[in-house]
C-alpha positions as CSV (number, residue, x, y, z in Angstrom):
1,M,-12.3,24.0,-78.1
2,F,-15.7,25.3,-79.3
3,G,-14.4,25.7,-82.8
4,E,-13.0,22.2,-82.9
5,N,-16.3,20.8,-81.5
6,L,-18.3,22.7,-84.0
7,R,-16.2,21.4,-86.9
8,L,-16.8,17.8,-85.7
9,L,-20.5,18.3,-85.4
10,A,-20.7,20.0,-88.8
11,R,-19.2,17.0,-90.5
12,Q,-22.6,15.3,-90.3
13,Y,-23.8,17.8,-93.0
14,P,-22.5,17.9,-96.6
15,S,-22.6,21.7,-96.8
16,I,-21.6,24.5,-94.4
17,S,-23.8,26.9,-96.3
18,E,-26.8,24.6,-95.9
19,L,-26.0,24.1,-92.2
20,S,-25.7,27.9,-91.6
21,R,-29.1,28.4,-93.2
22,R,-30.7,25.7,-91.1
23,L,-29.2,27.3,-88.0
24,G,-30.2,30.8,-89.1
25,I,-26.6,32.0,-88.7
26,N,-24.7,34.2,-91.2
27,R,-22.2,32.1,-93.1
28,T,-19.3,34.5,-92.4
29,Q,-20.1,34.5,-88.7
30,F,-20.4,30.7,-88.6
31,N,-17.0,30.5,-90.2
32,R,-15.6,32.7,-87.3
33,Y,-17.1,30.2,-84.9
34,L,-15.5,27.3,-86.8
35,S,-12.1,29.0,-86.7
36,G,-12.3,29.9,-83.1
37,E,-12.1,33.6,-83.8
38,S,-15.3,34.4,-81.9
39,F,-17.9,32.8,-79.6
40,P,-21.7,32.9,-80.1
41,R,-24.1,35.0,-77.9
42,P,-26.0,33.0,-75.3
43,D,-29.1,32.9,-77.5
44,V,-27.2,31.7,-80.5
45,L,-25.3,29.1,-78.4
46,E,-28.6,27.7,-77.2
47,R,-29.8,27.5,-80.8
48,I,-26.7,25.5,-81.8
49,C,-27.0,23.2,-78.7
50,V,-30.6,22.5,-79.4
51,F,-29.9,21.8,-83.1
52,F,-27.1,19.3,-82.4
53,D,-28.6,18.0,-79.1
54,V,-25.6,18.8,-77.0
55,D,-25.2,21.2,-74.1
56,A,-23.0,24.2,-73.3
57,R,-20.1,22.1,-72.3
58,I,-19.1,22.2,-76.0
59,L,-17.4,25.5,-75.1
60,L,-14.9,23.8,-72.8
61,D,-14.9,20.0,-73.2
62,P,-14.3,17.8,-76.3
63,V,-17.6,16.8,-77.8
64,A,-16.5,13.1,-77.7
65,D,-16.5,13.3,-73.9
66,I,-20.0,14.8,-73.7
67,P,-22.8,12.2,-73.5
68,S,-24.8,12.1,-76.7
69,Q,-28.1,11.5,-74.9
70,G,-28.8,8.2,-76.6
71,H,-27.9,9.3,-80.1
72,I,-25.9,6.4,-81.5
73,L,-25.7,6.6,-85.3
74,N,-25.2,10.4,-85.4
75,G,-23.3,10.5,-82.1
76,P,-19.5,11.2,-81.6
77,V,-18.5,7.6,-82.2
78,L,-20.3,6.8,-85.4
79,G,-21.3,10.2,-86.6
80,E,-18.6,10.4,-89.3
81,F,-19.6,6.9,-90.6
82,F,-23.5,7.0,-90.4
83,G,-24.3,10.6,-89.5
84,A,-24.6,12.0,-93.1
85,G,-27.0,9.2,-94.1
86,V,-29.1,9.6,-91.0
87,N,-29.5,13.4,-91.1
88,N,-29.3,14.0,-94.8
89,L,-32.4,12.4,-96.3
90,P,-34.3,15.1,-98.3
91,E,-38.0,14.9,-98.9
92,E,-37.4,14.6,-102.7
93,A,-35.3,11.4,-102.2
94,F,-37.9,9.7,-99.9
95,P,-41.0,11.8,-99.2
96,S,-42.9,11.8,-96.0
97,G,-46.5,10.4,-96.0
98,F,-48.2,7.1,-96.3
99,Y,-46.8,4.2,-98.4
100,R,-48.5,1.0,-99.5
101,F,-46.0,-1.9,-99.4
102,S,-46.2,-5.5,-100.7
103,R,-43.9,-8.5,-100.3
104,R,-44.1,-12.3,-100.2
105,S,-45.2,-13.6,-96.8
106,F,-42.6,-15.0,-94.5
107,V,-45.1,-17.4,-92.7
108,N,-46.9,-18.6,-95.9
109,D,-44.8,-18.3,-99.1
110,A,-47.8,-19.0,-101.3
111,R,-49.3,-15.7,-100.3
112,F,-48.3,-12.0,-100.2
113,I,-48.6,-9.3,-97.6
114,V,-50.0,-5.9,-98.5
115,G,-49.7,-3.2,-95.8
116,L,-49.5,0.5,-95.0
117,V,-46.7,2.4,-93.3
118,Y,-46.3,6.1,-92.4
119,V,-42.9,7.9,-93.0
120,Y,-42.3,11.1,-91.1
121,R,-39.5,13.5,-90.0
122,F,-38.7,14.4,-86.4
123,E,-35.7,16.4,-85.3
124,N,-33.9,16.1,-88.6
125,Q,-34.3,12.3,-88.8
126,T,-36.6,10.1,-90.7
127,Y,-38.8,7.4,-89.1
128,V,-41.3,4.8,-90.2
129,R,-44.4,3.4,-88.4
130,G,-47.0,0.7,-89.2
131,Y,-48.8,-2.4,-88.0
132,E,-48.3,-6.1,-88.7
133,A,-51.2,-7.9,-90.3
134,K,-53.5,-9.5,-87.7
135,E,-53.5,-12.8,-89.6
136,A,-49.7,-12.9,-89.8
137,M,-49.5,-12.3,-86.0
138,A,-52.1,-15.0,-85.3
139,Q,-50.2,-17.6,-87.4
140,Q,-47.1,-17.0,-85.3
141,G,-49.1,-17.4,-82.1
142,L,-48.7,-13.8,-81.2
143,P,-51.3,-11.4,-79.8
144,T,-53.2,-9.3,-82.4
145,D,-53.8,-6.2,-80.3
146,N,-52.7,-2.9,-81.8
147,R,-49.9,-2.3,-79.3
148,T,-48.3,-5.7,-80.0
149,R,-48.7,-5.3,-83.8
150,E,-47.1,-1.9,-84.0
151,F,-43.7,-1.6,-85.5
152,R,-41.4,1.4,-85.8
153,G,-38.0,2.1,-87.4
154,F,-35.6,4.6,-88.8
155,V,-34.6,5.4,-92.3
156,T,-31.1,6.3,-93.6
157,R,-29.9,7.5,-97.0
158,Q,-27.9,5.1,-99.2
159,E,-26.0,5.8,-102.4
160,D,-28.8,4.7,-104.6
161,G,-31.8,4.5,-102.3
162,V,-32.7,4.2,-98.6
163,A,-32.3,1.6,-95.8
164,L,-34.8,1.0,-93.1
165,V,-34.3,-0.9,-89.8
166,I,-37.6,-1.8,-88.3
167,S,-38.8,-3.7,-85.1
168,R,-41.9,-4.3,-83.0
169,R,-42.1,-3.0,-79.5
170,K,-39.6,-4.7,-77.1
171,A,-38.8,-7.4,-79.8
172,M,-35.4,-9.1,-79.9
173,T,-35.6,-9.4,-83.7
174,C,-35.8,-6.8,-86.5
175,S,-36.0,-6.4,-90.2
176,F,-33.6,-4.7,-92.6
177,N,-35.0,-3.1,-95.7
178,Y,-33.4,-1.6,-98.8
179,L,-35.3,0.3,-101.4
180,S,-34.4,2.2,-104.6
181,R,-36.6,4.3,-106.8
182,V,-37.9,2.9,-110.0
183,A,-39.2,4.6,-113.1
184,S,-43.0,5.0,-113.0
185,F,-45.6,7.4,-114.3
186,E,-45.8,9.4,-111.0
187,N,-42.3,8.6,-109.9
188,N,-43.7,7.1,-106.7
189,F,-42.4,3.5,-106.5
190,W,-39.5,2.0,-104.8
191,V,-38.4,-1.7,-105.0
192,G,-35.8,-3.6,-103.0
193,Y,-35.9,-6.3,-100.4
194,V,-36.5,-7.1,-96.7
195,T,-34.6,-9.5,-94.5
196,R,-35.4,-10.9,-91.1
197,T,-32.9,-11.4,-88.2
198,V,-33.8,-15.0,-87.6
199,R,-32.0,-18.3,-87.9
200,E,-31.9,-20.1,-91.2
201,S,-34.7,-22.7,-91.7
202,V,-35.4,-25.2,-94.4
203,T,-39.1,-24.3,-94.3
204,G,-39.0,-20.5,-93.7
205,T,-37.9,-17.5,-95.8
206,R,-35.7,-14.8,-94.4
207,A,-35.4,-12.5,-97.4
208,A,-37.9,-11.3,-100.1
209,R,-38.5,-8.6,-102.6
210,M,-40.5,-5.6,-101.4
211,V,-42.3,-2.8,-103.1
212,Y,-43.1,0.6,-101.6
213,E,-45.7,2.9,-103.3
214,H,-45.9,6.5,-102.0
215,L,-49.5,7.5,-101.5
216,G,-48.9,10.9,-99.8
217,T,-51.7,12.0,-97.4
218,E,-54.7,11.9,-99.8
219,R,-57.4,10.3,-97.6
220,Q,-59.2,8.3,-100.3
221,S,-56.0,6.6,-101.4
222,V,-54.9,5.9,-97.9
223,F,-58.3,4.5,-96.7
224,Q,-58.5,2.3,-99.8
225,A,-55.0,0.9,-99.1
226,A,-55.9,0.3,-95.5
227,R,-59.0,-1.6,-96.5
228,T,-57.1,-3.9,-98.8
229,S,-54.2,-4.6,-96.4
230,G,-53.5,-8.2,-95.2
231,F,-52.8,-11.5,-96.9
232,V,-53.5,-11.7,-100.7
233,S,-52.9,-14.1,-103.5
234,E,-50.5,-13.4,-106.3
235,E,-53.5,-12.7,-108.6
236,D,-54.9,-10.1,-106.2
237,L,-51.7,-8.0,-106.2
238,M,-51.9,-4.7,-107.9
239,P,-50.5,-5.1,-111.4
240,F,-47.4,-2.9,-111.1
241,H,-46.7,-4.3,-107.6
242,R,-46.8,-7.8,-109.1
243,R,-44.5,-6.8,-112.0
244,L,-41.9,-5.3,-109.6
245,L,-42.1,-8.3,-107.2
246,Q,-41.4,-10.8,-110.0
247,P,-43.1,-13.7,-108.1
248,Q,-41.9,-16.3,-110.6
249,D,-38.2,-15.4,-110.2
250,P,-36.3,-16.3,-107.1
251,F,-34.9,-13.5,-105.0
252,R,-31.1,-13.3,-105.1
């Protein structure tokens, strides 16, 4: 049973060699675990359980019958469908750090939103965090305190880019974002789109192009981006952002 469970958990990773290295287990020994020829010592079993966020019941019970402790996308039901994308997003594909983003405003389509988000890794998964612009919140009649403005989301790998699902605290709506890297001098730009989970409206917009620019953690660049965040006109967009957003061409 342990070998079968370990094979199911290992499917989330594209390479057994890579998984063995991340677990700190000799590849030959790991293969013995997979085939059921041997069982791990207690300390190695604990390391495996912590890594996959399961408990020692994987020795006796099918992993599908063990609660996944809230892990949905990489749990036993969806792990084979989404797990690889959730857990296998390398730094070189979408680096951690601060990003400046820009897009057309959803509440005033004559203006654009420039903002700042932070992308980080935690327990083998990639997350994003940021704050809605105060003016945008006020125009929707929502509080403008930091707690209400904060949004968070998770990032998954796609064939030619990344997807982000983002929501504010306790909100009943979210946004879906898709980004792919574009050629640039420092190779630090992504372009795609963002959509909102709201009803169609004759006056509102639910989808728009979006640009992400990786700033890393260099303080001066991050502080400068933070100071210029908020609503801006098309003319005030940074030139390469404006070029990628194609303001004169409708989003399709």
